[in-house]
N, C-alpha and C positions, 0 to 999 in steps of 0.2 A: 504494500500499499503506499504510494508515494506521497511523501510530504508536499511535493510540488502540486499535487492534485487535490490538497486540502486548504481550507482557510483557517483563521485562527481559532473561530469558534468551533469548528470541526476537531481541531486539536484538543481544545479545552475539554470538550466531551470525551474525547478519546482517553484522556488522562484519568476521567472518573474510574474507567474500567481497567486500564492497563498503564504500566509506567515503563515499557520496553520500547527502545527504539534502536535502529540499525545505521552505522555510519560507514558508508563505503569510501575507502582511501585508495585513490590511484596514482597515477602518474602521467605527464605528457612526456613522451620521450620515442626516440626512433624505435620501430618495430620492423626493420627491413621493408617488406612489401605491404606489410599491414598498416592499419591507422596509427598515427602518433598518439590517439587517446585510447589505445587498446586496454591498457592495465585499468583505467577509469570506466571504460565501457563493459569490461568483464566484473569488476568489482560492483558496480551498481546493478547490473543486470542479475547477476547471480544472487545478490540480497533481496532483489524486487521479487524474483520468482520463488526464493526459499520463503519469503515473509507473507507473501500474498494469501495463501490459503489459511495462514494464522490471524491474519488481521493486524498485522504488527507494522508500524510506519518505517519507513526507509528515507533517510535524509538524500538529497542529491550528493552524487560523489565529489569527494575533494578531488579537483583535477590535477593539482600538481604535487610532486613528491621529491624524493632525495636521488637525483640522477646525474652526479657530476661526470661521470665517466663518459656519459653519451653527449655532453656539450658541444662537441665539434660537429654533431649531426644538426642541421637547421631544422628548427621547430621543437627542438627539446627544451624543455623548462626545469630547472633544477632549484630546489630549496635547501638551505643549511639544515641540518639536523634540529637545531635549536627552533629555527623558525617554524618548522613542521610542528614540532612539539607545542610551541606557543599557540599556534592556530587552532590545533585539535583539541588542546585541554581547554581554551577558551570557549570552543563550541560546546564541549561537554559540559563547561561549568554554567553556561548560560542554560542550557537544557535541564541540568540538575536544579538549577533555582526555580525552574517552572514546575518542578515536580516529577522529572523522568529519573528513574532509578536503575533501570537495566540497560546497558549500553553494550552491543556487539559491534566491533570494528572489524569490517571485513577488508582485508588489505589485498590489493592488487598487485602490488610491486615488491620485489625482494629487497630494493635498497632502502625501503621504509622501516625496516626492522628495528632500527635503532630508536624508533620512538616508543616500542613496546614496553620497555621498563620504565621511562618517565611517567607514561600513561597508567601504567599499572600503579605506580606511586602516587598518581593523582587519585585514583580510586580507593587505595588503601588509607588515604587521610580523610574519607568521607564514609562513615559507617554504614551508612544506607545504600552506597553505591554498589552496583553488581557490574564487573567489567570484564569483558573477555576480547582479547585480541586474536584474530584467526586469519591467517594467509591461506585463501581458500585452494590454492594449487598445491600447497606444501603440506599434505595431509595423507595419512594411510590410505583411505578409500580413493582418494583422487589418483595417487601414486600407483596404487594396485590397479586400477581400471586403464591408466596409460600404459602399464607395462604389458597389459593384454593386448592393446591396440598396437604398440610398437615396443620391441624388447629392447632398443636402445635408449639412451637417455633423452628425456624431453627437456628441451633447452628454450632459451629466450627467442622469441620471434620465428619460432619453428611451427609445425602442425599443432603443437600443444595450444598455441594461442591462436590458431587460425580457425575461426568460426564465422558464419554467414554475417554476423553483426561486427566483425573486426576486419572483414575484407573491404577493399576498395572497388567500387563497381567498375572502374576504367583501368584497373591493375591487374595484369596476369601474373599468376604465381610459377615461378621457375619449376619445370618438371623434374628435374634431377635433385638428388640429394646433395646436401652441402656436408663437406667434412667438419665432424664435430670438433670445437676448440676444446681442448681438454684442461689447460692450464688457466683457467680463468681467474685464478688467484693473481697471477702474474699480471693481469690486466689491469688490477687495483692500483699496481705501481705505476702505471703509465698515465702521462697527461692527455687531455681529451683527444689532440691530434692524432697521438700514437694510437690510442685505442681505436680510432676510426680506421687508421691504416692497417691496424692488425686484424680487424673482423670484417673488412669489406662492407657488404651490403648491411651489415648490421645484425644479421642471424647468427646465433652461436652453433649452428648445424643441425644435421639430421634433415628429414623430410621436411619440405614446406608445407605440404598439404596431406591429409589423408582423407578418405572418403567421409562425407558428412555424418553417416550412420555411425561410423566408429569414432569420430571426434565428440559427437553427441552423447555417447555413452559415458565419456569422461566428464562431460558436462553435467550429466544427470547425477553422477556420484557427488560432484561438488556442490549441487543444489541440495541434495538431500542431507548432506554434511552440515551444510549451513542452516538448514531448517532445523535440524535436531538440536544445534547449538542455540538457536533463537528459542526452542521449547524449554530448554534447561536453564534459559537465562533468568 
């Protein structure tokens, strides 16, 4: 249930019966041939699909995250960790003061992980707050489903993030697999220009696309897992 489709009076009525809300947090960054908004699109969509049958509110996705390594790819936007922590904690604080108590942050970008501990600290300081940070793609159910579809590693800007809602209508996906970049830790030591030179089109390797029926099996596992987290919130 999207917050953007409600007015303040409807939200006030919602708070009489439920105090849960979901915050998707993504990133605007290069994803090879996919949308620059891939991480935000996926975080918001999976949150909405999971929450809709439960009647739980979902905020608009936070579109910017921590992505300094991709800064040499035009269109990428990166925040400092402390900036993202400040913004998200202020969002949570505003909602907490209004009466929300159960918060699920659905993370769509691996680079955002440094905000987890500070936000858990925010919740720990408020006795009534219930907070959970969940990176939707990095979970046992999703990883197991992905391994059934493709036995190799699921990587950035590969088939693993290629869904009908992250593709661009006028962009054709390459037909061949890309060799997987194995030493990604070394990429973190490079400046953005060197990162771009090292990874080429931006994909970390593997197939660019698999049949939609296979990819949607992975998606369904992710939706089910987020829904279970909302139910336990």
